C-alpha positions in Angstrom: 298.1 97.4 164.0 298.4 93.8 162.7 301.1 93.3 160.1 301.1 90.6 157.4 304.1 88.3 157.4 306.4 88.4 154.3 306.7 84.7 153.4 306.4 82.1 156.1 305.1 78.7 155.2 301.9 77.9 157.1 302.5 75.5 160.0 299.6 74.1 161.9 300.1 74.5 165.6 299.7 70.9 166.4 302.2 69.9 163.7 304.7 72.5 164.8 305.0 70.7 168.1 306.1 67.5 166.5 308.7 68.9 164.1 312.1 67.3 165.0 314.2 69.9 163.1 314.4 73.6 162.8 315.5 76.0 160.0 318.8 76.4 161.8 321.4 73.6 161.6 320.2 70.5 163.4 321.8 69.5 166.7 325.2 68.0 166.3 325.3 68.5 162.5 326.7 72.0 162.1 329.8 71.9 159.8 330.8 75.5 160.3 329.7 78.4 162.4 326.6 80.3 161.3 327.4 84.0 160.7 324.7 86.5 161.8 325.4 90.2 160.9 323.7 92.5 163.4 323.3 96.2 163.4 324.4 97.8 166.7 327.0 95.3 167.6 330.4 97.0 168.1 332.8 94.1 167.7 332.5 90.5 166.7 331.2 88.0 169.3 330.8 84.3 169.4 328.0 82.2 170.9 328.8 78.5 171.6 325.6 76.6 172.2 326.4 73.4 174.1 324.8 70.0 173.9 322.1 71.0 176.3 321.2 74.3 174.6 323.0 76.6 177.0 324.5 79.6 175.1 328.0 80.6 176.1 328.5 84.2 174.9 332.1 85.4 174.3 332.3 89.1 173.6 335.0 91.7 173.6 333.1 94.1 175.9 330.4 93.9 178.5 328.2 96.0 176.3 328.5 93.6 173.5 327.9 90.7 175.9 324.6 92.1 176.9 323.7 92.9 173.3 324.5 89.3 172.4 322.5 88.0 175.3 319.4 90.0 174.1 319.9 88.7 170.6 320.2 85.1 171.7 317.2 85.4 174.1 315.2 86.5 171.1 316.6 83.7 169.0 315.5 81.1 171.6 312.5 82.7 173.3 311.1 85.4 170.9 307.4 84.6 171.3 307.7 84.2 175.0 309.4 87.5 175.7 307.2 89.3 173.2 304.1 88.0 175.0 305.6 89.0 178.4 306.2 92.5 177.1 302.6 92.8 175.7 301.1 91.5 178.9 303.1 93.7 181.2 302.7 96.9 179.2 299.0 96.4 178.5 299.3 95.7 174.7 297.7 92.3 174.3 294.7 93.7 172.5 297.0 95.1 169.8 297.8 91.6 168.6 295.0 89.4 170.0 291.9 91.5 169.9 289.3 93.2 172.0 288.9 90.3 174.5 292.1 91.5 176.2 291.2 95.2 176.6 290.2 94.7 180.3 293.4 92.8 181.0 295.4 95.5 179.3 293.7 98.2 181.4 294.4 96.3 184.6 298.0 95.8 183.7 298.5 99.5 183.0 297.3 100.3 186.5 300.5 98.7 187.8 303.1 100.1 185.4 305.9 102.0 187.1 305.0 105.7 186.5 307.6 107.4 188.6 310.7 109.3 187.7 312.9 107.3 185.3 316.1 108.9 186.4 315.5 107.7 190.0 314.5 104.3 188.6 317.7 103.8 186.7 319.8 105.2 189.5 318.3 102.7 192.0 320.0 99.8 190.2 323.5 101.2 190.3 325.9 102.4 187.6 325.4 101.1 184.1 322.0 99.7 184.6 320.3 101.7 181.9 323.2 101.0 179.5 322.9 97.2 180.2 319.2 97.4 179.5 319.7 99.5 176.4 322.3 97.0 175.0 320.1 94.0 175.9 317.0 95.4 174.2 319.1 96.5 171.2 320.1 92.9 170.8 316.5 91.8 170.8 315.7 94.5 168.2 318.7 93.6 166.1 317.5 90.0 165.9 314.0 91.1 164.9 315.5 93.2 162.2 317.6 90.2 161.0 314.4 88.1 160.8 313.0 90.5 158.2 315.5 89.0 155.8 315.1 85.5 157.2 311.3 85.1 157.8 311.6 81.3 157.8 313.3 81.6 161.2 310.3 83.4 162.8 308.8 81.2 165.5 305.5 79.6 164.3 303.4 81.3 166.9 303.6 84.5 165.0 302.2 82.8 161.9 299.4 81.2 164.1 298.3 84.6 165.3 299.2 86.6 162.2 301.4 89.3 163.8 305.0 90.3 164.0 307.1 90.9 167.2 307.5 94.3 168.6 310.7 96.3 169.1 311.7 97.0 172.7 312.7 100.1 174.5 315.1 100.0 177.5 312.3 101.2 179.8 310.2 98.2 178.9 312.3 95.9 181.0 311.8 97.9 184.2 308.4 99.6 183.9 306.5 96.3 184.1 305.7 95.5 187.7 302.7 93.1 187.7 305.0 90.2 186.9 306.6 90.3 190.3 305.8 88.1 193.3 304.3 89.8 196.3 302.2 88.4 199.1 299.5 89.5 201.6 296.8 91.5 199.8 294.6 88.4 199.4 294.8 87.6 203.1 294.2 91.2 204.0 290.8 90.9 202.3 290.1 87.5 203.8 290.7 88.9 207.3 288.4 91.8 206.6 285.7 89.3 205.7 286.4 87.4 208.9 286.2 90.6 210.9 282.8 91.3 209.2 281.6 88.0 210.5 282.9 88.9 214.0 285.8 86.5 214.1 289.0 88.1 213.0 290.9 86.1 215.6 289.5 82.9 214.1 291.4 83.6 210.9 294.6 83.3 212.9 293.6 79.7 213.5 293.5 79.3 209.7 296.9 80.9 209.1 299.1 81.1 212.2 301.1 84.3 212.4 304.9 84.4 212.9 306.2 85.9 215.0 303.2 85.3 217.3 300.8 88.1 216.9 297.1 88.8 217.2 295.4 90.6 214.3 292.8 93.3 215.0 290.6 95.7 213.1 292.3 99.0 212.3 290.6 102.0 213.8 288.3 103.6 211.3 287.8 100.5 209.1 284.4 99.1 208.5 285.4 95.5 207.4 282.0 94.9 206.0 282.6 97.7 203.4 285.0 95.6 201.5 283.2 94.0 198.5 283.6 90.4 197.5 285.1 91.3 194.1 287.5 94.0 195.4 290.5 92.2 193.9 289.1 91.5 190.5 291.3 94.0 188.7 294.3 93.0 190.8 293.9 89.4 189.9 293.5 90.4 186.2 296.7 92.4 186.3 298.7 89.5 187.7 297.1 86.9 185.5 298.9 85.0 182.7 297.7 84.7 179.2 296.0 81.7 177.6 295.7 81.8 173.8 295.2 78.1 173.3 291.5 77.8 173.6 288.7 78.8 171.2 288.5 82.1 172.9 291.7 83.8 174.2 291.5 84.6 177.9 293.4 85.7 180.9 294.8 82.7 182.8 294.7 83.2 186.6 298.1 83.1 188.2 298.6 80.3 190.7 298.2 81.4 194.3 301.6 83.0 195.1 301.5 81.6 198.6 301.4 78.1 197.0 304.8 78.5 195.5 308.1 78.5 197.2 311.7 77.6 196.6 314.6 75.8 198.2 318.3 76.9 198.5 321.2 75.8 200.6 324.9 76.3 201.1 327.3 73.9 202.6 330.7 74.9 204.1 333.9 73.3 202.7 334.5 71.4 206.0 331.2 69.5 205.5 331.8 68.4 201.8 333.7 65.5 200.3 335.9 67.8 198.2 336.6 70.5 200.7 334.9 73.0 198.5 331.5 74.7 199.2 328.3 73.5 197.6 325.4 75.8 196.7 322.1 74.3 195.5 318.9 75.9 194.5 315.5 75.1 192.9 313.0 77.9 192.6 309.3 76.8 192.4 307.2 78.5 189.8 304.6 77.6 187.2 305.8 74.7 185.0 305.5 76.1 181.5 306.7 75.6 177.9 309.1 77.2 177.6 310.5 77.4 181.1 310.1 80.7 183.0 313.9 80.7 183.4 316.5 81.0 180.7 320.2 80.0 181.2 323.1 81.9 179.7 326.9 82.3 180.1 328.3 85.8 179.6 332.0 86.2 179.2 333.8 89.5 178.4 336.6 91.5 179.9 335.6 92.1 183.6 332.7 89.6 183.5 332.4 85.8 183.4 329.0 84.8 184.8 326.8 81.8 184.2 323.3 80.9 185.5 319.7 81.5 185.0 317.4 84.5 185.0 314.3 85.9 183.3 314.5 85.5 179.5 313.5 89.2 179.1 316.2 90.6 181.4 319.9 91.1 181.0 322.2 89.1 183.2 321.3 86.2 185.6 319.7 86.2 189.0 321.2 82.9 190.2 324.4 81.2 189.3 328.1 82.1 189.7 330.8 84.4 188.4 333.8 82.1 188.8 334.5 83.4 192.4 331.1 83.6 194.1 327.9 81.6 193.7 324.4 82.8 194.6 320.9 81.3 194.8 317.5 82.6 195.7 314.2 81.8 197.5 311.2 84.0 198.2 311.4 85.9 201.5 307.9 86.5 202.6 308.0 90.2 203.4 304.7 92.1 203.4 305.0 94.7 200.6 301.4 95.7 200.0 298.5 97.4 201.7 294.9 97.8 200.6 293.5 101.3 201.3 289.8 102.0 201.7 288.6 105.5 200.8 285.5 107.5 201.6 284.6 109.4 198.4 283.1 112.8 198.3 279.3 112.5 198.2 279.0 115.1 195.4 282.3 114.4 193.5 283.5 110.9 192.8 286.9 112.2 191.9 287.7 113.3 195.4 288.5 111.2 198.5 288.8 112.1 202.1 292.3 112.7 203.3 293.2 114.4 206.6 290.9 117.2 207.3 289.9 117.7 203.6 289.5 116.1 200.3 292.1 115.1 197.7 291.7 114.8 193.9 291.9 111.5 192.2 294.6 111.6 189.5 293.1 110.3 186.2 295.3 109.2 183.3 293.5 108.6 180.0 295.1 106.2 177.6 294.2 104.6 174.3 294.6 100.9 173.9 295.2 99.8 170.3 293.1 96.9 169.2 293.8 94.3 166.4 291.8 95.0 163.3 292.0 98.8 163.8 290.8 101.4 166.2 291.5 102.0 169.9 289.7 101.8 173.2 290.0 104.7 175.6 290.4 103.8 179.2 290.7 106.0 182.3 293.2 104.9 184.9 292.6 106.4 188.4 295.1 106.8 191.1 295.2 108.0 194.7 298.3 109.2 196.5 298.8 105.6 197.5 298.4 103.8 194.2 295.9 102.6 191.6 292.2 102.4 192.3 291.3 98.8 191.7 287.6 98.9 192.7 284.8 101.2 193.7 281.6 100.4 195.5 279.0 103.1 196.1 280.8 105.9 198.0 283.9 103.8 198.7 287.0 103.2 196.6 289.9 100.8 197.1 293.5 101.2 196.0 296.6 99.1 196.4 299.8 100.5 197.7 302.8 98.4 196.8 306.5 98.6 196.8 306.1 97.9 193.1 305.5 101.6 192.6 308.9 102.5 194.3 312.0 103.1 192.2 314.3 100.1 191.8 311.7 97.3 192.3 311.4 95.8 188.8 311.4 92.1 189.3 314.8 90.5 189.3 316.5 93.4 187.5 318.7 94.1 190.5 320.7 91.0 189.8 323.2 93.0 187.7 325.2 94.1 190.8 325.1 90.7 192.4 326.9 89.2 189.4 330.0 91.4 190.1 330.4 90.5 193.8 333.6 88.6 194.7 333.3 88.3 198.5 330.6 88.2 201.1 330.9 91.9 202.0 330.5 93.0 198.4 327.6 90.6 198.0 325.8 91.8 201.1 326.2 95.4 199.9 324.7 94.5 196.5 321.7 92.8 198.2 321.1 95.8 200.4 319.9 97.6 197.2 317.7 94.8 196.1 314.2 95.8 195.2 312.0 92.9 194.2 310.7 90.4 194.6 311.6 89.9 198.3 314.3 87.2 198.4 316.6 85.1 200.5 320.0 85.1 198.9 322.3 82.1 199.5 326.0 82.7 199.0 329.3 80.7 198.7 332.7 81.6 197.3 336.0 80.0 196.4 337.6 81.4 199.5 335.4 79.0 201.6 332.8 81.6 202.9 329.1 80.8 202.9 326.2 82.9 204.0 322.7 84.2 203.7 321.3 87.7 203.1 317.7 88.9 203.0 316.9 91.4 200.3 313.7 93.3 200.0 312.1 96.8 200.0 310.0 96.6 203.2 307.5 99.3 204.2 308.1 100.9 207.6 304.6 101.0 208.9 303.9 103.1 212.0 301.0 102.1 214.2 299.6 99.2 212.2 300.6 95.7 211.2 299.6 95.4 207.5 297.4 92.4 208.1 294.1 94.1 207.1 292.9 96.9 204.8 293.3 100.3 206.3 291.5 103.7 205.8 293.2 105.9 203.2 292.5 109.1 205.1 296.1 109.7 206.2 296.1 107.7 209.5 298.0 104.7 208.1 301.1 105.8 206.2 304.4 104.3 205.5 307.3 106.1 207.1 309.4 105.3 204.1 311.0 101.8 203.8 313.5 99.9 205.8 317.1 100.4 204.7 318.2 97.3 202.9 321.2 97.1 205.2 318.8 96.6 208.2 317.7 93.2 207.0 319.4 90.2 208.6 322.3 88.2 207.2 324.5 85.4 208.3 328.1 84.7 207.4 329.7 81.3 208.0 327.1 79.8 210.4 328.4 77.6 213.2 326.6 74.5 211.9 328.5 74.7 208.6 325.5 75.1 206.4 322.4 77.3 205.8 319.1 76.5 204.2 316.1 78.6 203.2 312.8 77.4 202.0 310.5 80.4 202.4 310.1 79.7 206.1 310.0 82.3 208.9 313.7 82.8 209.4 314.1 86.2 211.1 316.5 86.0 214.0 315.0 85.9 217.5 314.5 89.4 218.7 314.8 91.0 215.3 313.3 94.5 215.9 311.4 95.2 212.7 308.0 93.9 211.5 308.9 92.5 208.1 305.8 90.3 207.8 303.7 87.8 209.7 302.6 85.3 207.0 305.2 82.6 206.2 304.8 79.3 204.5 305.0 76.0 206.5 308.6 75.2 207.3 308.5 71.4 206.6 310.8 71.7 203.6 313.4 73.7 205.5 313.3 71.2 208.4 313.8 68.3 206.1 316.7 70.0 204.3 318.3 70.9 207.6 317.9 67.3 208.9 319.6 65.9 205.8 322.5 68.5 205.8 323.1 68.0 209.5 323.4 64.3 209.1 325.9 64.4 206.2 329.4 65.6 207.0 330.8 64.6 203.6 328.3 66.1 201.2 328.6 65.7 197.4 326.9 67.3 194.4 325.0 64.1 193.9 323.7 64.3 197.5 322.3 67.8 196.8 320.6 66.6 193.6 319.1 63.7 195.5 317.9 66.1 198.2 316.2 68.2 195.6 314.1 65.1 194.7 313.5 64.1 198.3 309.7 63.3 198.8 309.5 62.5 202.5 306.6 64.5 204.0 307.4 65.7 207.5 303.8 66.7 207.9 302.9 63.0 207.5 305.7 62.0 209.9 304.3 64.4 212.4 300.6 63.6 211.9 300.6 59.8 211.5 301.4 59.1 215.2 298.1 60.7 216.2 296.4 57.8 214.3 298.0 55.2 216.5 295.4 53.5 218.7 292.4 54.8 216.7 289.9 52.3 215.6 287.1 52.1 213.0 285.2 50.0 210.7 284.9 49.7 207.0 286.6 52.6 205.1 288.1 54.0 208.4 289.8 50.7 209.2 291.1 50.3 205.6 292.4 53.9 205.7 294.1 53.5 209.0 295.9 50.3 207.8 297.0 51.9 204.6 298.5 54.9 206.3 300.1 52.8 209.0 302.0 50.8 206.3 303.0 53.9 204.3 306.5 55.2 204.5 305.5 58.9 204.4 307.0 59.5 201.0 304.8 61.3 198.5 306.0 59.4 195.5 304.0 59.3 192.3 303.6 55.5 192.6 302.4 55.5 196.2 298.9 54.5 197.3 299.5 55.9 200.8 300.5 59.3 199.3 297.2 59.4 197.3 295.2 58.8 200.5 297.3 61.1 202.7 297.3 64.1 200.4 293.5 63.7 199.7 292.9 63.5 203.5 295.1 66.4 204.6 294.2 68.9 201.9 290.6 68.0 201.0 289.1 66.7 204.2 291.2 67.1 207.4 292.1 70.7 206.9 288.5 71.8 206.0 287.1 69.7 208.9 289.4 71.5 211.4 288.4 74.9 210.0 284.7 74.0 210.3 285.2 73.0 213.9 287.6 75.8 215.0 286.2 78.7 213.1 282.9 77.6 211.6 281.9 81.1 210.4 285.1 81.3 208.3 285.1 78.0 206.5 284.3 79.6 203.2 287.3 82.0 203.5 289.9 79.3 203.8 292.4 79.6 201.0 292.7 76.7 198.6 296.3 76.1 199.6 296.2 75.1 203.3 298.8 76.2 205.8 299.6 72.6 206.7 301.8 73.4 209.7 298.8 75.2 211.3 296.6 72.2 210.7 299.0 69.7 212.1 299.9 71.8 215.1 296.2 72.1 215.8 295.8 68.3 215.8 298.7 68.0 218.2 297.2 70.6 220.6 293.4 70.3 220.4 292.8 72.0 223.7 293.2 75.4 222.0 290.2 74.9 219.8 288.3 71.7 220.4 286.0 72.5 223.4 285.5 70.5 226.6 286.7 67.2 225.4 289.5 68.2 223.1 291.2 64.9 222.4 287.9 63.1 221.8 286.8 65.9 219.4 290.2 65.8 217.6 290.0 62.0 217.3 286.5 62.2 215.9 287.6 64.7 213.3 290.7 62.5 212.4 288.6 59.4 211.8 285.6 60.9 210.1 287.7 62.9 207.7 289.9 59.9 207.0 286.9 57.8 206.1 285.7 60.5 203.8 289.1 60.8 202.2 289.2 57.0 201.6 285.8 57.2 199.9 287.0 60.2 197.8 290.0 58.4 196.5 288.0 55.2 195.8 285.6 57.2 193.7 288.4 58.7 191.7 290.8 55.7 191.4 288.6 52.7 192.0 287.8 50.5 195.0 291.1 48.6 195.1 293.7 50.6 197.1 296.4 48.3 195.6 295.8 50.1 192.3 295.9 53.6 193.7 298.8 55.9 192.7 299.4 59.5 193.8 300.5 60.3 190.3 297.2 59.2 188.9 295.6 62.0 190.9 298.4 64.5 190.8 299.0 65.6 187.2 301.3 68.2 185.9 301.9 69.6 182.4 304.2 71.9 180.5 301.7 74.4 179.3 302.3 76.7 176.4 300.4 80.0 176.0 299.6 79.3 172.4 299.3 75.5 172.2 298.1 74.5 175.7 299.6 71.4 177.2 302.7 70.2 175.2 303.6 67.5 177.7 301.6 66.0 180.6 303.0 63.8 183.4 302.3 62.1 186.7 303.8 64.1 189.5 305.2 63.2 192.8 305.8 65.4 195.8 303.6 67.9 197.5 303.9 71.4 199.0 305.5 69.9 202.1 308.3 67.9 200.4 311.6 69.2 199.3 310.7 67.9 195.8 308.0 70.5 195.9 304.8 70.1 193.8 302.1 72.5 194.9 298.6 71.8 193.6 295.0 72.9 193.7 293.2 70.5 196.1 290.0 70.8 194.0 291.5 68.7 191.2 295.1 68.0 192.3 296.5 69.8 189.2 300.0 70.9 189.8 300.4 74.7 190.2 304.1 75.1 190.7 307.3 73.0 190.9 311.0 73.4 190.2 311.7 73.4 186.5 315.1 75.1 186.9 317.5 73.5 189.4 321.2 73.8 190.1 323.9 72.3 192.3 327.1 74.2 192.1 330.6 72.9 193.0 332.2 76.1 194.1 335.7 76.1 192.7 335.5 73.1 190.4 332.8 74.8 188.3 332.6 72.2 185.5 331.5 69.7 188.1 328.4 71.7 188.7 325.0 70.3 187.5 321.8 72.0 186.4 318.4 71.4 184.8 316.0 73.6 182.9 312.9 71.8 181.7 311.3 71.3 179.3 314.4 72.8 177.5 316.3 75.9 176.7 314.5 76.9 173.5 311.0 78.2 173.1 310.8 77.3 169.4 308.9 74.0 168.9 311.2 73.3 165.9 314.3 73.3 168.0 316.0 70.1 169.4 316.3 72.0 172.6 312.6 72.6 173.0 311.7 69.6 175.1 314.9 67.6 175.4 315.0 67.9 179.2 311.6 66.5 180.0 312.8 62.9 180.5 316.0 63.9 182.4 314.0 66.3 184.6 311.6 63.5 185.6 314.5 61.2 186.4 316.7 63.7 188.2 319.4 63.4 185.6 321.0 66.9 185.5 323.4 68.1 182.8 326.9 69.6 183.5 326.8 73.4 183.8 330.0 73.9 181.9 332.1 77.0 182.6 335.7 76.5 181.3 336.1 77.3 177.6 337.8 74.0 176.9 334.9 72.0 178.2 332.4 74.2 176.5 334.1 73.7 173.2 334.4 70.0 173.8 330.6 69.8 174.3 329.6 72.3 171.6 326.5 71.6 169.6 326.8 74.6 167.3 328.5 78.0 167.1 327.2 81.4 166.0 329.5 84.2 164.9 328.0 87.6 165.4 329.4 90.3 163.1 328.8 94.1 163.2 326.5 95.3 160.4 326.4 98.8 159.1 
């Protein structure tokens, strides 16, 4: 039910974005600590907020440290975490009205509904207590706001509701916020098979390790309807409250994201200390999807970044070991297809008989009063997301397994002090599937893969399968079975979402991996630098050389043409292959590769499948096809390939001219490729011209339809392992989610320029760079 605010001055949304001050003491002006009494805090604690908005929490126990982290996450990000909770639990309608009932219903399909004792046990000792203390801190701050309504973020005034209290279970029951791949391509392959060309899809998205997909026995691929994933997409969508009508905001294609991380051994650095760098690529939002914090208490001293609605951090360091993450593209989902009983739509064929569908009826509260009753239906494999005649479709996902709440498993990682302890902690990691980079003050570096991976027997997971019992998981792979590397011979290790399973690795983890151009570029740079510095790693995170262009451009040598073709050939010949925002060559190349060359190849190689091609091309597949046309281009492969190159290039030149004008001297990639920090309530709060692409280390994935940026690295770090105060970090647009805060958008300019701030760790440096201090006191 909507609750009326006590006394909050009306602040128009547009004006709120421009306010330079907040109700708390302004940056750099605090004369004395602010005292905040909080119910539930056991002993006094101190939070020192540094000049870049990073809170350094000093508590007298771990329990109070997590409590203070929850309190301060609410202080900085209350609207963001409240919205995340409502979206994940299916409670959007309660505050934003009936337009969200369907999204609430879809989200409830993917809540964890298993045994909570098993769930908590999966994360190790103390997990529930950490969550309880963290959520108690959130709730304590909400209680404090009742006496200080002027400190409530303005979004609550805008939508006329108050934040909700949290339960510990809320942080782990939500599953639809995780990152998991494959179900979209399963459906696309079924469509390809229906058209008689399932093998053709492998030309669209090459499989690694090499593998030929086939139609599972018993599957009619033509039975899969076009809209089979509508509920799935709704459940994984974001929320857009900024328009005239609130709506679900489709999540960017998860395959279009990515991340970079690398570790460098001490013998290859200028200081003789290891370096660990990382920059996860996700949607660029206001506020950032990551939140930085430093938690210091007896037995714990960890700093880094994590999800704002979770305790602890998922990347950073603990004073001894450092850790970073990238997505590890394990296949964690299957789409099951069921034959329903002809006389009873609540039974489906399984084995030699029929099984009952489990129906859970729930009431969704709706703003303005009343509720909407929804029926959620489940098979033994998972939630039913679609029905079509006498067929039903359900998703089985590791999301439904205990211990797979997104990023919650980071609590054990924070305590590891050597590689063995770290590897053991990763062996219990649930989700999302990740590569973990590691370095410690003893000089060790390494990599560990962490994921819950289904153990499929007799099928590969690349297409939907019948749900009649013939395609079951034989449990999941033990986390310790996934590969790891300690102190690699080359003195460094890099991951960028590429296929990185060791040769001969015996288990089928997955077959669909992003292009490896970013990883190749990182490896080339690290191999060439035997005296690496933190500044070198920061520069590499902003590197915009496109190896796909380096690989593809030589195929244009010797080609000729007239008019637009000749102009385009000359422009690319003179281009340095760097996808910088001010580059004309980059504007032409990206338009050519993503909008013209890739689709032209697909039309030639698999004409019946052109409409199935994902918006985000697998560029490595396209470039490899151009280098080896004999595999797809008929009797005169090189002539066919050259024709496609020149015709698509001429079309791309015309395309750019129509968008940016006829003079290529005026073209700029950043005039096509735009990004924005987007706020769920206010829309775009900062737009910018973006450099980079999906193939560059400075990654900037985009939708080729309009070049709008879909994901990039807003959080970045480069850690000097052992001299921790020399580490550098970035979290754009800023640490705070409150538009009135000086830390709301203070990092936009530095982020664009690659000017990181110091990630301070020692108490002396923290105090020397303190902006303001909070004293938390127990309250009866």
